[in-house]
FIKE-696449 format. One line per 5 residues: number of its first residue (from 1); for each residue z, x, y of C-alpha. Coordinates in steps of 0.1 Angstrom, whole numbers, plus 5000, padded with zeros to 4 digits. Example, Ala and Ser with C-alpha at 12.3 -4.5 7.8 and 13.67 -1.06 7.14 Angstrom:
# residues 2
1 = 5078:5123:4955 | 5071:5137:4989
This chain:
# residues 821
1 = 1535:5618:8227 | 1500:5629:8237 | 1492:5593:8247 | 1522:5591:8267 | 1515:5618:8290
6 = 1478:5611:8290 | 1490:5576:8306 | 1512:5595:8330 | 1483:5618:8342 | 1460:5588:8348
11 = 1489:5569:8367 | 1496:5600:8386 | 1461:5606:8396 | 1459:5568:8408 | 1490:5573:8429
16 = 1477:5606:8444 | 1445:5590:8454 | 1466:5562:8470 | 1487:5587:8490 | 1457:5607:8502
21 = 1441:5576:8514 | 1472:5564:8532 | 1475:5599:8550 | 1440:5596:8563 | 1445:5564:8578
26 = 1460:5559:8615 | 1494:5544:8612 | 1514:5527:8637 | 1551:5535:8640 | 1577:5511:8625
31 = 1596:5488:8650 | 1623:5511:8645 | 1638:5539:8624 | 1650:5522:8591 | 1627:5493:8597
36 = 1638:5458:8592 | 1665:5467:8568 | 1689:5479:8598 | 1682:5448:8617 | 1688:5424:8587
41 = 1722:5443:8580 | 1733:5441:8615 | 1726:5404:8618 | 1743:5395:8584 | 1777:5407:8600
46 = 1774:5389:8633 | 1787:5357:8643 | 1765:5325:8644 | 1759:5327:8682 | 1724:5316:8691
51 = 1728:5331:8725 | 1734:5366:8711 | 1709:5362:8683 | 1683:5353:8711 | 1692:5383:8731
56 = 1688:5406:8701 | 1656:5392:8690 | 1641:5398:8726 | 1656:5434:8724 | 1638:5440:8692
61 = 1606:5425:8705 | 1606:5446:8737 | 1611:5476:8715 | 1584:5469:8690 | 1560:5463:8720
66 = 1568:5496:8737 | 1563:5515:8703 | 1533:5494:8689 | 1508:5518:8702 | 1524:5549:8692
71 = 1509:5570:8662 | 1528:5576:8631 | 1560:5599:8634 | 1553:5632:8614 | 1587:5639:8598
76 = 1580:5677:8604 | 1583:5668:8641 | 1617:5651:8638 | 1650:5667:8647 | 1682:5667:8624
81 = 1696:5635:8634 | 1662:5616:8633 | 1658:5631:8598 | 1692:5619:8582 | 1685:5584:8597
86 = 1649:5578:8588 | 1643:5553:8561 | 1611:5536:8548 | 1618:5519:8518 | 1638:5485:8515
91 = 1636:5491:8478 | 1664:5514:8480 | 1698:5502:8486 | 1717:5510:8518 | 1745:5533:8504
96 = 1754:5541:8541 | 1768:5507:8547 | 1794:5511:8519 | 1830:5516:8528 | 1849:5531:8500
101 = 1850:5504:8472 | 1833:5479:8496 | 1796:5475:8488 | 1777:5458:8515 | 1742:5457:8500
106 = 1725:5454:8465 | 1688:5458:8453 | 1695:5444:8418 | 1699:5408:8428 | 1667:5405:8447
111 = 1647:5436:8440 | 1649:5448:8476 | 1678:5458:8499 | 1698:5427:8508 | 1733:5419:8519
116 = 1755:5407:8490 | 1768:5378:8509 | 1733:5364:8512 | 1728:5363:8475 | 1731:5328:8459
121 = 1748:5338:8428 | 1777:5362:8415 | 1770:5400:8419 | 1793:5429:8417 | 1784:5464:8429
126 = 1804:5494:8420 | 1801:5521:8446 | 1802:5560:8440 | 1837:5561:8455 | 1849:5537:8428
131 = 1829:5554:8401 | 1844:5588:8409 | 1879:5574:8409 | 1874:5562:8374 | 1863:5593:8358
136 = 1842:5575:8335 | 1827:5585:8301 | 1804:5556:8294 | 1789:5526:8313 | 1816:5502:8299
141 = 1843:5524:8319 | 1828:5508:8351 | 1812:5476:8340 | 1844:5463:8324 | 1858:5456:8360
146 = 1831:5431:8364 | 1846:5397:8353 | 1832:5385:8319 | 1819:5418:8308 | 1828:5430:8273
151 = 1817:5456:8252 | 1791:5451:8222 | 1779:5484:8209 | 1778:5491:8170 | 1785:5527:8177
156 = 1759:5534:8152 | 1723:5532:8166 | 1727:5513:8196 | 1741:5541:8220 | 1770:5534:8243
161 = 1752:5509:8269 | 1752:5475:8248 | 1773:5451:8268 | 1779:5415:8268 | 1780:5395:8299
166 = 1795:5360:8298 | 1794:5365:8259 | 1756:5371:8255 | 1746:5405:8246 | 1727:5424:8272
171 = 1708:5443:8245 | 1682:5416:8243 | 1653:5431:8228 | 1656:5433:8190 | 1645:5466:8180
176 = 1640:5480:8214 | 1676:5488:8220 | 1670:5480:8258 | 1705:5475:8271 | 1707:5484:8308
181 = 1682:5491:8336 | 1678:5522:8351 | 1667:5520:8390 | 1655:5486:8381 | 1633:5494:8349
186 = 1641:5497:8312 | 1669:5522:8307 | 1680:5544:8279 | 1707:5532:8254 | 1731:5560:8259
191 = 1742:5568:8294 | 1760:5596:8312 | 1774:5594:8345 | 1761:5629:8357 | 1733:5614:8376
196 = 1745:5579:8384 | 1759:5569:8419 | 1761:5530:8417 | 1764:5503:8391 | 1752:5466:8398
201 = 1759:5438:8377 | 1740:5407:8381 | 1750:5373:8366 | 1732:5346:8350 | 1698:5345:8337
206 = 1676:5370:8355 | 1642:5368:8336 | 1626:5361:8371 | 1635:5395:8384 | 1635:5416:8352
211 = 1614:5400:8325 | 1630:5398:8289 | 1665:5398:8295 | 1696:5379:8280 | 1708:5348:8297
216 = 1743:5361:8307 | 1730:5388:8332 | 1718:5425:8336 | 1734:5458:8344 | 1714:5481:8367
221 = 1725:5516:8372 | 1712:5534:8402 | 1705:5571:8402 | 1712:5598:8429 | 1686:5605:8456
226 = 1678:5637:8472 | 1695:5640:8507 | 1681:5656:8539 | 1713:5676:8547 | 1727:5701:8524
231 = 1756:5693:8502 | 1770:5705:8469 | 1798:5694:8446 | 1813:5711:8414 | 1840:5695:8391
236 = 1859:5710:8364 | 1879:5687:8342 | 1903:5695:8313 | 1922:5670:8292 | 1941:5658:8262
241 = 1931:5673:8227 | 1909:5698:8241 | 1884:5678:8261 | 1866:5695:8290 | 1837:5689:8312
246 = 1818:5707:8340 | 1797:5689:8367 | 1773:5704:8395 | 1754:5684:8421 | 1733:5700:8448
251 = 1712:5685:8473 | 1694:5695:8505 | 1661:5698:8522 | 1635:5723:8508 | 1614:5719:8541
256 = 1615:5692:8569 | 1594:5670:8545 | 1607:5678:8511 | 1641:5672:8499 | 1656:5681:8464
261 = 1686:5673:8442 | 1698:5688:8409 | 1727:5671:8389 | 1739:5688:8358 | 1769:5686:8334
266 = 1782:5697:8301 | 1809:5678:8282 | 1833:5685:8252 | 1849:5655:8237 | 1884:5655:8224
271 = 1893:5666:8189 | 1915:5638:8181 | 1897:5623:8151 | 1894:5642:8119 | 1866:5649:8112
276 = 1848:5646:8146 | 1832:5667:8172 | 1809:5658:8200 | 1795:5677:8229 | 1765:5667:8253
281 = 1746:5681:8283 | 1728:5666:8311 | 1701:5679:8337 | 1687:5656:8362 | 1664:5671:8390
286 = 1647:5650:8416 | 1623:5654:8447 | 1616:5632:8476 | 1586:5638:8499 | 1584:5620:8531
291 = 1556:5634:8553 | 1558:5604:8576 | 1585:5578:8588 | 1562:5552:8568 | 1557:5568:8535
296 = 1576:5584:8507 | 1573:5597:8473 | 1599:5603:8449 | 1600:5620:8415 | 1630:5620:8391
301 = 1636:5633:8356 | 1666:5632:8334 | 1672:5647:8301 | 1705:5639:8282 | 1713:5651:8249
306 = 1745:5643:8228 | 1752:5663:8195 | 1780:5646:8172 | 1786:5667:8141 | 1800:5645:8126
311 = 1801:5612:8146 | 1829:5589:8149 | 1824:5556:8131 | 1844:5524:8124 | 1871:5520:8101
316 = 1860:5501:8068 | 1865:5463:8070 | 1866:5433:8047 | 1846:5403:8046 | 1848:5366:8045
321 = 1862:5344:8017 | 1843:5341:7983 | 1848:5304:7981 | 1833:5278:8004 | 1866:5273:8023
326 = 1894:5301:8030 | 1926:5300:8010 | 1959:5320:8009 | 1947:5334:7977 | 1909:5338:7990
331 = 1915:5345:8027 | 1886:5349:8053 | 1890:5386:8064 | 1858:5389:8083 | 1858:5419:8106
336 = 1893:5429:8096 | 1900:5466:8092 | 1915:5478:8059 | 1953:5482:8069 | 1973:5514:8068
341 = 1947:5539:8079 | 1958:5562:8106 | 1943:5558:8141 | 1928:5593:8140 | 1911:5586:8106
346 = 1873:5590:8103 | 1852:5582:8072 | 1825:5606:8078 | 1817:5637:8058 | 1815:5673:8077
351 = 1778:5672:8068 | 1772:5641:8089 | 1757:5640:8123 | 1741:5621:8150 | 1718:5636:8174
356 = 1709:5614:8204 | 1683:5627:8230 | 1668:5610:8261 | 1639:5620:8283 | 1632:5598:8315
361 = 1606:5605:8342 | 1598:5582:8369 | 1578:5583:8402 | 1579:5559:8431 | 1556:5556:8463
366 = 1570:5537:8490 | 1547:5527:8520 | 1554:5506:8552 | 1521:5490:8557 | 1528:5472:8590
371 = 1557:5455:8607 | 1557:5427:8580 | 1551:5444:8548 | 1565:5472:8527 | 1549:5484:8493
376 = 1558:5500:8464 | 1541:5515:8433 | 1559:5533:8405 | 1557:5546:8370 | 1585:5551:8346
381 = 1584:5568:8311 | 1614:5568:8288 | 1619:5584:8254 | 1651:5579:8234 | 1656:5592:8200
386 = 1685:5590:8174 | 1688:5608:8142 | 1719:5599:8122 | 1734:5609:8088 | 1765:5588:8078
391 = 1787:5587:8047 | 1810:5558:8033 | 1807:5521:8033 | 1816:5502:8062 | 1821:5470:8043
396 = 1845:5468:8013 | 1832:5453:7981 | 1859:5427:7982 | 1889:5415:8000 | 1916:5430:7978
401 = 1904:5465:7969 | 1912:5498:7986 | 1884:5517:7969 | 1857:5527:7993 | 1821:5535:7982
406 = 1807:5566:7996 | 1771:5556:8006 | 1751:5585:8021 | 1723:5572:8044 | 1703:5586:8071
411 = 1683:5565:8099 | 1660:5576:8125 | 1653:5556:8155 | 1626:5562:8183 | 1621:5544:8215
416 = 1590:5547:8238 | 1587:5528:8270 | 1559:5532:8298 | 1562:5512:8328 | 1540:5507:8358
421 = 1549:5485:8385 | 1536:5473:8419 | 1559:5455:8446 | 1555:5441:8480 | 1582:5428:8503
426 = 1572:5409:8532 | 1590:5395:8562 | 1580:5369:8588 | 1597:5349:8618 | 1580:5314:8617
431 = 1601:5303:8647 | 1617:5274:8630 | 1627:5296:8601 | 1627:5333:8587 | 1608:5341:8557
436 = 1613:5370:8530 | 1586:5374:8505 | 1584:5392:8471 | 1554:5398:8453 | 1550:5421:8422
441 = 1533:5429:8389 | 1546:5449:8359 | 1529:5463:8328 | 1550:5478:8302 | 1539:5496:8268
446 = 1568:5499:8245 | 1571:5512:8209 | 1601:5512:8186 | 1601:5529:8152 | 1627:5530:8125
451 = 1631:5546:8092 | 1658:5550:8067 | 1667:5565:8033 | 1696:5565:8011 | 1711:5586:7981
456 = 1708:5570:7948 | 1742:5559:7931 | 1756:5581:7904 | 1756:5561:7871 | 1786:5581:7858
461 = 1809:5567:7884 | 1800:5530:7873 | 1800:5501:7898 | 1838:5489:7896 | 1842:5479:7922
466 = 1813:5493:7938 | 1784:5518:7929 | 1785:5550:7948 | 1764:5583:7948 | 1798:5601:7953
471 = 1834:5599:7942 | 1850:5568:7957 | 1879:5573:7983 | 1913:5554:7976 | 1920:5544:8010
476 = 1955:5542:8000 | 1958:5577:7987 | 1948:5606:8012 | 1944:5631:7983 | 1910:5614:7975
481 = 1897:5617:8011 | 1873:5646:8004 | 1852:5651:8036 | 1836:5684:8024 | 1806:5667:8006
486 = 1770:5669:8011 | 1737:5656:7996 | 1704:5671:8007 | 1682:5648:8028 | 1653:5653:8003
491 = 1673:5632:7979 | 1678:5601:8003 | 1649:5583:7985 | 1662:5549:7977 | 1667:5516:7998
496 = 1642:5530:8023 | 1625:5514:8053 | 1599:5525:8077 | 1592:5498:8103 | 1571:5500:8136
501 = 1570:5477:8166 | 1543:5481:8192 | 1544:5457:8223 | 1529:5452:8257 | 1545:5431:8282
506 = 1526:5418:8314 | 1541:5398:8341 | 1536:5389:8378 | 1562:5375:8399 | 1569:5361:8434
511 = 1597:5346:8454 | 1603:5333:8491 | 1636:5331:8509 | 1637:5308:8538 | 1662:5311:8564
516 = 1671:5281:8585 | 1696:5276:8614 | 1697:5312:8624 | 1697:5321:8587 | 1729:5302:8581
521 = 1710:5283:8552 | 1693:5306:8529 | 1669:5290:8503 | 1653:5311:8473 | 1625:5300:8452
526 = 1608:5323:8425 | 1588:5323:8394 | 1577:5349:8368 | 1548:5347:8344 | 1554:5370:8314
531 = 1531:5374:8283 | 1543:5397:8254 | 1520:5407:8227 | 1537:5426:8196 | 1525:5440:8163
536 = 1551:5446:8136 | 1542:5468:8109 | 1561:5478:8077 | 1546:5510:8067 | 1561:5510:8031
541 = 1544:5476:8021 | 1515:5478:8047 | 1526:5443:8060 | 1514:5437:8095 | 1521:5409:8117
546 = 1511:5402:8152 | 1525:5376:8177 | 1518:5366:8212 | 1544:5347:8235 | 1542:5337:8273
551 = 1563:5316:8296 | 1571:5310:8333 | 1607:5316:8341 | 1618:5301:8375 | 1648:5307:8397
556 = 1662:5286:8426 | 1690:5290:8447 | 1705:5284:8481 | 1736:5298:8502 | 1751:5281:8533
561 = 1773:5298:8556 | 1799:5273:8568 | 1814:5298:8589 | 1811:5335:8595 | 1838:5340:8569
566 = 1828:5313:8542 | 1798:5305:8523 | 1789:5278:8497 | 1761:5289:8469 | 1743:5275:8441
571 = 1715:5287:8417 | 1696:5276:8387 | 1676:5303:8364 | 1661:5307:8330 | 1656:5337:8306
576 = 1632:5345:8279 | 1634:5369:8250 | 1605:5371:8225 | 1610:5378:8189 | 1604:5411:8173
581 = 1608:5412:8136 | 1596:5386:8111 | 1618:5361:8094 | 1611:5340:8060 | 1599:5305:8067
586 = 1607:5275:8044 | 1571:5271:8036 | 1570:5305:8021 | 1555:5325:8048 | 1569:5349:8072
591 = 1565:5350:8110 | 1579:5365:8142 | 1601:5339:8156 | 1593:5323:8189 | 1612:5335:8221
596 = 1648:5324:8226 | 1652:5306:8259 | 1681:5304:8281 | 1691:5286:8311 | 1720:5282:8333
601 = 1736:5275:8368 | 1762:5292:8392 | 1779:5273:8419 | 1807:5291:8440 | 1821:5302:8472
606 = 1819:5336:8489 | 1842:5349:8516 | 1842:5377:8539 | 1874:5381:8559 | 1891:5404:8585
611 = 1859:5419:8599 | 1845:5427:8565 | 1875:5442:8550 | 1880:5419:8523 | 1851:5402:8502
616 = 1854:5378:8474 | 1834:5356:8451 | 1846:5326:8430 | 1820:5313:8408 | 1816:5283:8380
621 = 1788:5289:8355 | 1773:5272:8326 | 1749:5287:8305 | 1729:5277:8272 | 1707:5298:8250
626 = 1686:5281:8223 | 1662:5290:8196 | 1686:5314:8178 | 1677:5324:8145 | 1702:5317:8119
631 = 1703:5322:8081 | 1696:5293:8056 | 1702:5296:8019 | 1677:5277:7996 | 1680:5274:7956
636 = 1646:5278:7938 | 1637:5263:7904 | 1649:5293:7886 | 1684:5291:7902 | 1678:5322:7927
641 = 1687:5318:7963 | 1664:5330:7991 | 1676:5335:8025 | 1652:5318:8052 | 1653:5321:8091
646 = 1660:5289:8107 | 1654:5290:8145 | 1674:5261:8157 | 1707:5276:8170 | 1722:5271:8202
651 = 1749:5291:8222 | 1769:5280:8252 | 1791:5298:8277 | 1809:5283:8307 | 1838:5293:8328
656 = 1851:5306:8361 | 1847:5341:8375 | 1865:5356:8405 | 1864:5390:8420 | 1879:5406:8454
661 = 1873:5441:8468 | 1896:5448:8500 | 1901:5476:8524 | 1935:5464:8534 | 1940:5492:8557
666 = 1921:5525:8566 | 1942:5541:8538 | 1946:5512:8511 | 1918:5499:8489 | 1919:5472:8462
671 = 1897:5459:8435 | 1906:5427:8416 | 1888:5405:8391 | 1895:5377:8367 | 1874:5354:8343
676 = 1881:5325:8320 | 1854:5319:8297 | 1845:5295:8268 | 1816:5312:8249 | 1806:5294:8216
681 = 1780:5286:8190 | 1774:5250:8198 | 1748:5245:8171 | 1741:5269:8141 | 1717:5252:8118
686 = 1702:5224:8139 | 1721:5196:8118 | 1754:5209:8119 | 1772:5174:8121 | 1752:5162:8089
691 = 1759:5191:8069 | 1798:5192:8076 | 1798:5154:8070 | 1787:5162:8032 | 1812:5163:8003
696 = 1812:5199:7990 | 1818:5188:7955 | 1784:5172:7953 | 1764:5200:7965 | 1743:5227:7945
701 = 1745:5263:7952 | 1722:5265:7981 | 1739:5236:7998 | 1774:5251:7992 | 1761:5284:8009
706 = 1748:5264:8039 | 1780:5245:8041 | 1799:5276:8040 | 1779:5292:8069 | 1779:5261:8091
711 = 1817:5258:8088 | 1822:5297:8093 | 1799:5294:8127 | 1799:5261:8141 | 1818:5261:8173
716 = 1828:5297:8168 | 1834:5320:8196 | 1806:5344:8206 | 1811:5381:8193 | 1834:5400:8213
721 = 1840:5371:8239 | 1875:5367:8253 | 1887:5336:8270 | 1907:5357:8296 | 1900:5390:8312
726 = 1915:5405:8342 | 1912:5438:8360 | 1930:5457:8388 | 1924:5491:8405 | 1940:5503:8437
731 = 1939:5534:8456 | 1963:5546:8487 | 1954:5577:8507 | 1985:5591:8527 | 1978:5596:8563
736 = 2013:5606:8578 | 2013:5644:8585 | 2039:5653:8560 | 2017:5636:8531 | 1983:5639:8545
741 = 1957:5646:8516 | 1978:5630:8489 | 1963:5600:8474 | 1975:5575:8445 | 1957:5552:8422
746 = 1962:5531:8393 | 1952:5499:8376 | 1953:5479:8344 | 1925:5461:8321 | 1939:5431:8306
751 = 1922:5413:8274 | 1936:5382:8258 | 1926:5366:8226 | 1893:5386:8220 | 1873:5379:8190
756 = 1858:5406:8170 | 1831:5384:8150 | 1823:5349:8156 | 1838:5342:8119 | 1868:5364:8122
761 = 1900:5346:8114 | 1921:5338:8146 | 1949:5361:8136 | 1924:5393:8141 | 1919:5384:8178
766 = 1929:5413:8202 | 1954:5410:8231 | 1961:5443:8249 | 1964:5460:8282 | 1952:5494:8293
771 = 1972:5511:8321 | 1955:5537:8339 | 1968:5559:8368 | 1958:5586:8393 | 1973:5612:8415
776 = 1954:5635:8436 | 1956:5660:8467 | 1928:5669:8490 | 1927:5699:8513 | 1904:5722:8533
781 = 1899:5759:8528 | 1873:5781:8540 | 1853:5753:8554 | 1850:5736:8521 | 1869:5704:8508
786 = 1890:5708:8476 | 1906:5684:8456 | 1928:5682:8423 | 1932:5648:8405 | 1957:5640:8374
791 = 1943:5613:8357 | 1960:5594:8330 | 1941:5566:8307 | 1956:5542:8283 | 1990:5555:8291
796 = 2006:5528:8268 | 1986:5544:8239 | 1974:5510:8228 | 1954:5508:8196 | 1923:5485:8200
801 = 1887:5480:8193 | 1864:5482:8223 | 1836:5463:8202 | 1835:5451:8166 | 1827:5483:8152
806 = 1838:5511:8177 | 1870:5530:8182 | 1895:5529:8211 | 1906:5561:8226 | 1942:5573:8225
811 = 1963:5582:8254 | 1946:5606:8276 | 1957:5629:8303 | 1932:5649:8322 | 1934:5674:8353
816 = 1902:5675:8376 | 1893:5701:8401 | 1865:5696:8427 | 1851:5714:8456 | 1825:5704:8480
821 = 1803:5726:8502
């Protein structure tokens, strides 16, 4: 911890020196308040008239000429209107251009503020208005509306932020639990919406932009910024089974150059499951200092803590068949829950717990160097810790028993992540074309540590059908479900582990976007060089292994605007994720596997109709991911079987995605999305066809094990993938005098034929619909806006599994009161 804060101190000293140097320099004023960003946005919504563009360019050049000799404007000398409109950073998204659910711009797809219609790939941006109407508990409540996104968290140590995009898990750094981005850098594994104002989902391999990420895409949550006008909002919510929540959000100017924001919350989850209790709190202060219209400094901090005593865990499940192939007497039940357990059942003991704690501190300095270049330097420090104790086996000892072993195990996970970044965005008019440049470098120092211990089995209990430190539960007999058990932590001394991964990631990246024919044709090229040096240490055995991996990941794309309403686009990109933990090699050694590599392309159509009231994207994608590590069983001379890691697997996902956001009238908003996805393991062993072509009767024990595994996984669907996903949400605000203030909303999430695990039987696949509704009323009282909302979620009370090892929530009704100052 001392090293982390020492690094922060050095980084802050460098940044303060940078600011001091900037303030001492004479600075010419920007061409206009808001810089190039406003001009870009206005231009993106214009028709393609050469005359009008020429007039616009002439006007801008004249204005720039008039102001080029002015001194830098001191923010303290500006009036209120100027203060509200001043903006120096193209690295922040233009929230003010949003219209309800309709998002105009994004920063996640290019690392700078750009119209979504100008990006040559699929991207969904969920605005603050959309988020507020959903009343979300976790990131999946919002991200699920993006086509092709499913949930992948195992709900044990991964937190609630592990998603899958196009079948590929976003949590790509093994051991690091890095699932989502927070303001463009590594984010925590457990998220709360207290301080989130926007969620953006970028599709396809994005290693050029963000380094080591999975090939399906990334999710970037954007936190709230301080505002220059005072505003305050308070919410109180109460719902089914005793759940309640309080939120407060206050922002405004401390001085003319310093703005603040404080968002905080307290949440008590429902008491539906037995036993289960969970509450959390979040406090997120931030500051924005802007002494001139060319310079800004922001500091953000977030502390989120969640306490579960005990936590909710998955129901116990069965496994694959014992034999090589499933039969009626020996079926494959991989991932299938033990039947007959109540929906509110939980295997935890009252002594179990899971404590999750996140600290996130970041600071950014943005500087407009001249009329061409904007610069940003930043530092982010992330800490995420999980301490969990759990009781009960999640897997049954065989596929017929109802006797559950009561394993007692503690696991502790600690993540540390320090990121230093420097970026520059440049813009030039070359006459025959426009040019937008992005240059940057990133240095990440990350550490992951995990340790575990387990209670010894009680010999007096025997081992039929499984050994256990506590009396077994008969899952068919509720009288045996004794949750009032406890074993001291000091006795958890068996099956222990103590492992540490220290890694350093270094990267530089650059891209160019050329605009031809008055920016009707945009061509993107970009490359990123990344090098990772990692050290794995097993502290129990003193085993240590180091590895170094580096690569260059490109991205290419183009978008052509056929008309102001229609655009065609295509893109190609690659991904890169280094190995972290060692695997056993066939030659008897062990090593950290080489990086997995992904590549893929998107082609599609973007539409922007009715003066921007309706925007839509239709995409075809094809992605592959290779160098997947799979298990290979080998029999030694003594007849024993050793499991080796064979890095030869390949996965493929292809399909169609469509999304549309519409403001059909001033009162009616609509969001729709649909995806068809075929996501599969196309190669498991590297020689699948040869292995499956063998006669099982001629194979030894290792050969049979390999045949069984290849047969289970070859051409199997990727975990939690679904061929069909569809989502709808709509809201209508009444404007007629008699009903003014009343609003109605509702929607549905449709999931069809979703697999749990790749080798789960087809009969276990999920098809369900989550129906949600909203009714509310807004009024003015004492100069303040007040509203009350009644929200219903899962109104059909579907029983489902959001991920392979998590639990769906029952029907919920909640009432929310909000007041704005």
